[in-house]
N, C-alpha and C positions, 0 to 999 in steps of 0.2 A: 694690485699695482706693484710693479717691480720697484724695489727701494733704491733706484738709481740716483735719486737726488740727495741721499744721505751719505754717499761716498764720493770721493774725488774721482773724476774721470781722468785717470793719469795717462791712458793710452790715446794719443792723438795721431792719426794717420793723415796723409795728404788729401785723400778724397778726390772728388771730381768737381768740375765746374758746372756740370749739368746732371740732373735738373736743378733749378734754383729752388731755394727753400730748404726744408728739412724732409728728408726722404728715408723712410724705414725700409730696409731690404730683407728683413727677416733675421739679420745677424747684428746689425748696427745701424747707425743713422749718419747719412751724409748731409752736411750743411753747406749751403752756397748762397752768397749774396752779392749782387752787382753793386759796385761803386767805382765809377771811373776816376773821381777826383779825391777819393779817400787816401789818407796816408797810413792809416792803421785801423784794423777792425778787430773787435773783441766779441766773442760769443759768451754771453752771461747765462749761467745755469742756475735755476731756481728750484726750490722744493716743489712738490707736486701741486700745491695750491697756489704757487706763484707769489708767495709772500716774502720769502727770504732768499737773497742772493747767496748761493753757495760757492760759486767758482767763476772765474773769468779765464777764458782760453783765447789767447791771441792767435789769429789765423795768419799763418806764415806763407801759405800757398796762394798765388794769384795768377789766374789764367784769363787773358782777354778781359781784364777789368772785373773778373769775378773772383772773390775771395772765398776759399773753401777749405774744409777739413772733413775727416771721417772719425766718428767716435764709436769704436766697437762695443763699448759698454753701455751706450745710450739705448733707451727703449722708448716705445710709444708711451705717451702720457707725460714725457719730460717737458717741463716749462722752461722757456728760454726767451732771450731778447738779444738785441744787438746794441753795441756802443761803437760809434764810428768817429774816428779822429780825422781832423783835417783843418783847413783854414776856415776861420770865421770871418768872412769878408762879404757882408751883404751887398755892398756896392759892386762886387764882382759876381754875385749870384750864389756864393757859397755860405752855408749856414751850419757847418759841422759843429757839434757840441757833444763831447763824450759823456757829459754829465746827464744827458737825456737818454734814458733807455728807449729803444726803438722797437716797435712791432715789426716783425719780418713782413715785407710786402707780399711774400708768398705763403704766409701762415695759413694753414688749412684748418686749424682749430685754435681756440683761445681759452684762457682761464682767467677769471677775475673781471672786474669792471673798472672803467676809467673813473677816477674821482678827481674832480676839478681842483686844481691848485696852481698858484703862480709858478711853482717849480716846473710845470710842464712847458714853459716858454723858454726859448733859447736865449732871450734877452730878458733884462730885468724890468718887469712892469713898473711903471711910474718913473722910469729913467727919463731925464730931459732929452736924451738922444735916442730914446725909444729903441728901435731895432739895431742901433749901432752898439748898444751895450752887450755884455756877455754875462749870462747867468750861470753860476757855478753850483747851484743847488741840484741835488740828485732827484730825478723824477721817478725812479723805479717804484717807489711805494704807492704811487698814484696811477700807475699804468697797468692795463691788462697785459698778460704775457702770451706769447706764442706757445703753442703746445704741439709736440710731435704726434702725428695722427697714425693710428693703425687703420689702413684703408680697406682691410678685408671686409667684404659684405656679400651675402648670398643673394644674388639677383635672380637666381633660377632662370626661367626663360623670359624674363622681362623684355618686352619689345616696345619700341615707340609705336603709337597708334597710327602715325602717318596719315592724319586726316588731310584730305585734299583741301587746298586753299579755299576753293569756292564752297566747300561744305562746312567750313568752320563757323561756329558761333562762339565768340570769345566772351569770357566772363571775367572782368577785372575785379580782383578782390584783395583785401588786406588780410594777411594770415591771422593776425591777432584780432582785428576788429570783426572779422567774419563770424567767429565762433564765441566771442567773449560773453555773449548773452544767449547763446544757442542752447535751448533745453534738450536738444538731441544728444548733447555731448556731456559726459561726466564733468562736474565742476572743476576737478583737479586738472583736466586736460584742456580746458577752454583757452583759446588764444594761442594754440601751439600747432606745430607741424602734425603732431599726432592727432589732433582734433580734425584737421583738414583731411587727413587720410583715413579717418574713421568710417565705418560702414554707414552709419546714419547720414553723415554729411555727403558722402559719395552718392548714396541713394537719392538724396535731395537734388544733387546736381544732375544726376541721370534723369530723374523725373521731369526736371525743368527742361532738359534737352541740350544743355550746353556741351560743346565738344572740347573746349580748351579753357583752362584757367590761366589768367595772366596775373602773376603775383607782384604786388608792389615790392620794393627792394627787400631782399632777404640777405644780401651781403652784410657782413658785420658793419654796423654804423655807429655814429657818435651822437649823444645827446648834447646839443649846443649849450655852451656855458650860460648864455643869457636865459635860456629856457629852464635849465636846471636851477638857477638862482631864483626863478619865479615859481618853482614847484611844478613846472610843466615838462613835457617830453617831446622829443622829435618823433612824431607818430608815423609819418610817412616813410622815413628812412633814407631820404635823398642826401645823405651826408656820410659817404662811405669811408670806413676806416680800413677794411681789409677786403680784397677782391676774391678770396678763395674760401673764407670761413663763413658758414651760415650764422646768421644773427642768433645769439644764444638766448635772447629774451623770448624767442618763439619756440624754445625747446623745453618740453616737459621733462626730458631725461638728461639734458645737458650733453647729449652725445650726437655726433654728426650723423650717425646711422639713422637717427629719427627722421631726418630730411629724406634720406634715401628710401626709407620705408614708406613715407608719404608718396613719393613719386611712383614707387612700385605699385602701391595700392590704387592710385589714380590711373595708371597705365592699365592695370588689370580690368578696370571699368571702361577702358577705351577713351579716357580723357587725357588730353595733352597738358603739359606744364610749360609755360613760357615765363621767363623771368624779366622783370623790369630792372635794367642794369644802368649804373651811373658811372660811366667812364670819362665823363667830361671834366670832372673836378674831384677833389678829395675833401675830407673834413678838416684839413689843416688850414684852410682859409687863406686870407691875404697875408701880406708881409708882417702883420702883427699877430698872426695866429700861432697856435702851439706847435711844438716840434714833437711829432708822434711816430712818424714812420718815414715816408719818402723824402720829406724835407730834410731830415737828418741823415738819411742814407746817401742821397746825392741830389740836392735841390736843383742844381743847374741841369741835370740830365732828365729829370722827370717832369718839370713844369715849363710852361711858356713864360719866359721872362721878358720884361719890357726891354726893347733893344737900346733905348736911350738911357734908362735908369734900371739896371739889373737887380736892384734891391726890391723892385716892384714886379708884380705879375700882370700879364695881359689877361684880363678877366672877361671872357665871353659868355660866362654862365650866370653872373650875378651872385656867385658864391665865393668870390675872392681869388680863385685860381683856375687855371685850365691845364689839363695834362697835355704834354707835348708829344703827340703821336708822330711827329717828324723824327723824333729821337728813336733810334732802333731799339734800345732796351725798354723804353716806355711802351713802344708798340708791342714788343715781345711780351711784356707783362699782361697787356690787355688780351692779346691772342692766346697766351697760356691760360689765362683765367677762363676765357670762353670755352676753350677746348676741355679744360678740367670739368666745367659744369656740364658740358655735353657728353663727355666720355665717362667720367667717374660718377657724376650725379644723375646722368641719364635724362637731363631736361631736353625739351624739344625745340626750344628756340629762345629768342631774346627780343625784348623791346628796349631800344636805346634812348635813354633820356637825353634831351637836347642834342640830338645826333649831329646837327650841323657843326657843333664844336669839334667833333671827331674828324671832320673833313677839312679843317683849317690848316693851310700851309702858307707860311709867311704872313699869317694873319687873315688870309682870304679863304673863303670856302671853295674847295675844289672837289666837286662831287665824284670825280674819278681819281681821287688822290690815293696816297699810300695806304691808308687804312682799308679802303674799299678794295684796292687791288690785292692786299694781303688776304682779306676775307674770301674774295672770289676764287683765288687759287688754292685755298686751304682745303684739303680732302675731307676734313670733318665739318668745318663751319660752312662750307658751300652747300652742305646738305641739310642744314637746320633752318628753321624759320627765322627771318630777320625782319624786324619792324622798326621803323625810325619814327621818333618824334622829330619832324623835319624842320626844326628851327632852333636857334639859340638867341642870346640877347645882344650879340655883336652886330656890327654893320654887315648887311648882306646875309644875315643868318636865316631869313625866312626862305626855305627851299622846298616848299610843298610841290610835288610833281617832278623834282629834279634828282631824286636819288637813283642810283644805278640799277640795272637789271638785277632781279633776284630779291629786291627789297620791296616790302609793302610800307605804307606810311599812314600814320594817323592823319585823317583828313578833316582839318578844322573848318574847311569851307563847307563840308557836309553838315557839320554841327550847326554852324551859324545859319545856313540857308533853311534848314528844317525848323530851327527855333524861330526864325523870322517869319516863316510862312504861318505856323500855327499861332504865333503871337498876333498875326493879322497885319504885319507891316506892308506898306505899299511897295509895288514893283518887285515882289519876291518870286513871281511865277517862273521866270526864265531860269533863274539860278536853281530853283527847286527841281525843275525838270532834268537839268544836267546831273544833279546829284542822285536823283531817283534812278537814272539810267546808268550809273556807274562811274560818273566823272570822266568820260572819255576825253573831254577838253583838257583835263589835267594830266592824264596818264596815257592816252592813246597815241600821242605824238611820238613817244619813245618805244612803241611796240609792246607796252605792258598791257595787261588784261584787267578786267574789272576788280579782280581780287587784290590789286595793288592798293586799292582804297580801303582802309580800315575805317568804316563808318561808325560814328558815335554821336549821341546827343548829349550824354553826360559822361563824366569821368571822375576820378578821385579829386581832381583839381577843379573845383567849382561847385555849383549847386547839385544836389541830388535831383532826380526827376520830380519827386513830390515838391521839393522847394522851388523848382523851376516854375511851377504853376501856382505857387503860393506866396511868392515874394517878388516885389518889384526891385527891391534893393537888398544888398548884402547886410548881414547883421553879425559882424565879427568882433563885437566888443569883448567877448571872453578871451580873445587872443592877446589882449593887453596892448594893442597898438592903436587905440582910439578909432577903430574901424577903418584905418587907412590901408590895411593889407587886403589882399585879394582883389580880383578884378571888379571894376564897376560897370563893365560892359557885358552884362549877362544875357541880354535878349530874353529876359524873363517877363512873365505877366502873372499877377496875383489873382486874376479872375474877379477882381472887384474889391477884395479885402486883403490887407497886408497881414500875412501870418495866420495863426489859428482862428477859426471861426466856427460858429454853430449854425450859420446860415445854410439851410438845406440846398438851396439852388446853387450857391457858390461851391459847396462841396461836390455836388453832382457834376458841375462844369469842370472842376479840377480833376475829378476821376476820368471824365471823358477826354480831357486834354492829355492826361497820362496815357490813355489807350491810343489816342491819335499819334503821339510821338513814338510810342513803342511799335505800333503797327507800321508806321512809316519806316522806321529803322529796319525792321525784320523783313519787310517786303521790298526793300531797295536792292539794286545790284551792288555787289561789293561784299566785303566781310563785315558783318555786324558785330559791334562790341557793346555788351551790356555792363553797366556798373552794378556790382553786387548790391542787392537790397532794393534796387529800383523795381524789381518784380514784386516787391512787398509794400511799396509805398513808403520806403524808409526816408526819414527826415533828419536833417542836422540843425533844425531850428533856424534856418536862414543863414547859417555860417557857410560861406563858400570857400573857406581856406582853413580846413581843420588839421593842418599839418602839425599843430602842437596840442591837439585835443585827444589825448589817449584816455578817453572816458566815454560815458554813455552818449555824448554828443556825436562821436564818430563811429561808435560801435553799432552794428546793425541791430535794429529792434526786431526781435523774433516774436513779439507778443501776438497771440492769435487774434484775428479780427475778420469780420466778414469781407471787408474791403481788401485786406491783404491776401486772403485766400482767392477771392475772385480775380484780382489782378495777376496773381501767380498763375492761375489756371488759364487766363487769357494769354499770357506770355508763352506758357507751355504749348498752347494750341497753335500759336503763331509759328513757333519754332518747328513743331511737328509738320505744319503746312509747308514751311520752307523746305524741310527735309524730303517731303513726299513729292514735291514738284520742282523739277529742274529749271522751270521758267524763272524762278527767283534766285537762282545761283548759276547763272550763265558763265561760261569760261571766256566767252567772246563778247565784245560790245555789239550792240544793235547796229545793223548795217544799213537800215533804211528800206531794203527790199529783201524778199525771200528768194533764195537761190532757184527754187522751182516754180515760183509764181511771179511773173514779170510785173504784173499790175498790183501786187500786194506788198504791204510793208510789214516788217517784223515789229514795229512799234508805231503807234499813231497817237497823237496828242489831240484831245477833243475838247471842244467848248461844251458847256451845259446844254445848248440848244441843238447840238448834233454835229455841226461841221467841224472839220479839222481846224486846229489853231493856225492862224496866219500871222505874218509878221506884225501887223497892227495890234493883234491880240497879245502877242508877247510883249509889245512895247507899252501896253495899257497898264498903268500902275494901279488901276482899280480892280484888276482881275483877282478874285479870291477863290475861284472854283476851277478845277482841272480834272480831266479824265485821261488816263493812260491805258491804252488798249495795246496789249502785246500778244503776239501769236505764239501758239505752242507748237507749230510746225517748223521744221528746219532749225532746231536748236543745235547749231554746229559745235562739234567738239565738246560735248558735255560728258559723255560716258568715259569709263575708265580707259577704253581703247580709242577714244577720239571719234566714236561713231556718231552719226546724227540720231538724235532722240526726238520724240514727239510728246506733246503735253496738251492740256486744255488751253483754250484761249482765256485770257484774264482781262478784266476791266477794273482798274484801280481808280476810285473816285475820291477826291480830296476837296473838302469844302471848309475853308477858313472863314467864311462869311458867317454872321450870327443868325442869318435867316435860312429857312428851308429852301433848297434849290431842286426843282423837278428836272432831273438829268435825263436827256433823251438817250436811250440805249441803242447801240449799233444793231442793225438788223442781222439776225442769225436764223438758221432753220430750226434750231432748238431754243427752248426758253433759257434765259439767264437765271442762274441760281446764286443766291447770296451766301458767301462763306463767312464774311466778317462785316459787321456794322457796329462801329464804336458807340453809336447812339442807342442801340438796341441790346437787350439782354437775352441772347439765345445761344445755345451751344452747338447747334446743328446747321442744317442748310434750309433755306427758304426759297421757293420758286417765285420769280417776278412775273406776274401775269399781265403787266401793262407795258406800254412802250416807253414810259418814263419811270425813273426810280426816284422816290421821295428821299432825297439826300438831306438829312437834317442839318441844322446850323452847327458849325464847328464839329464836323464828324468826318470819318473815313469809312468807305465801304469797299469791299472786294467781292466782285462777282466773277463767276466762271461759266464757261460754255463748252460742252464737250462736242467736238465736231463729229458729224455723221461718219466720216471716214475713219474716226478713231474709236467709234462705238464698238 
């Protein structure tokens, strides 16, 4: 490490206003920070470990509200921070306080950890006037520091896998929790980027068959004060401190290049990397939160302030504040961050947390607003995968089906309909059929295709699959909120006993229900998303909100068991089946009729006694059994060049009733063969020799028939 922090940096050149942040050019470092309302900006230089402030340099150059300088003696590894002077007028939206050291909003690397102290607040805690007071204590000793990054990295011939949307199988995982108990990884590496990029873990992902990993937030984030004081951690990471730096808690080496190496390794195995990103709010919270970065740099430019009372924030996220993407520089920060992760870190796409908040203009959701227009015209970001969590907590925030072209969405209506069906709820059949077929009613109206629907039954937020079939109620007592946190509307069923049991029949039913839910997910049209660990029967003990449980409760249990191995093999078989047959990953919605067969339909919904479902059947709330027959001929626009492909005919049978149903099979020249039956334990195919199929209670079966003209 160059001993730059032990000597004064006496040469200060004007530098440039772009790019923002600290940029090493091989000879020196350019520093630039935006602040429209600041009156003075100081660059604070620290020793390499960020413990002692060595020098303050006042920036005298200002171009288009960007303060900048160039230090020819500075080198990568230099720790620094900002002090920004200006008015402290909360009632006007300004919260400048030069006593508070600020993290660079564009910091690409950090050193040190935040230690909670009252000195981190711009006002004096305990003051009778709260945020109207002004705190003069220096916060530097308690703050992490920005660090100049050496960006050089040997990517060799790394290329994005470019998995077609319809071919994707997404695997949502937590970098730390996925490998903390994984015996495949050396103990010293567990819970890190290095572990996720290791050969044994990649081999596991490949054998399972997933194409894409979706990582819970890896942007540098903050552990909430109330959690720290209770000895807990913000485990999920939806509390962003910096939008350019990888979270150091997940790094075995403490170096940014470890993240790059992980991406490179996953790409070499043909696996995509998608990041869950949180651009709707920051960790600075509401008007009583700490001053750590953007609040002190230019509060009025970065956040949506209440029009009537500018000391307060408009909170559409439930986290205290909302980033103002109507402001050009706030929008630029988000766009620059996305481009940085796409270009410099080689990630393949993004899942946007509470994405409706990004669409708000003048407080209203505008799905074709500024942010989406910026994304669509961007030559980099228009070419990566974009997934929205299509809601926020504000009025009009639920926007499932309304995001612009080019965006896919988490489809919570899929989740709820599949859960309701297998739970045995009344009147669930019509909604289920729509979700199985790709949710054309939600996405077809705007010209989108089935892959716009990201189908999921479970996700990080809520029950795991094993808990979904083991608990009627949440059990979040360990979170310290008297079980008030987390959703109470889980659409779960414990199969007769709440929680752990030794009852053989209950355990068998739970295992079957897990297979039912997984098979439904992986055989539906749209893009399936698995929650990591569900393929092993991972449990969180009934806790459906493990955001603060950085321990064995939330970490995936890798303990070997016969059930875990059998479920894993079942999922791997389903994914392989999906990959082998284009019928399960159509690019176009079912049209009702085949192009070359006037009297035939590409999908037919069947009653157990044989006839097609009619409107009275769809309206019958007692229906618990359904057949979905879809043709393998005329699969329009499936291939790489848009050609018509052909496949077998498939019959998907779903019985949510507790009793056996003799399902009448459609007539075919050749015999039907069973590929999957969640009530049976077999790994191959079985020929059905009768006109009816004995569909066991609470089970799913998949049959196929090879047409003579395809033989």
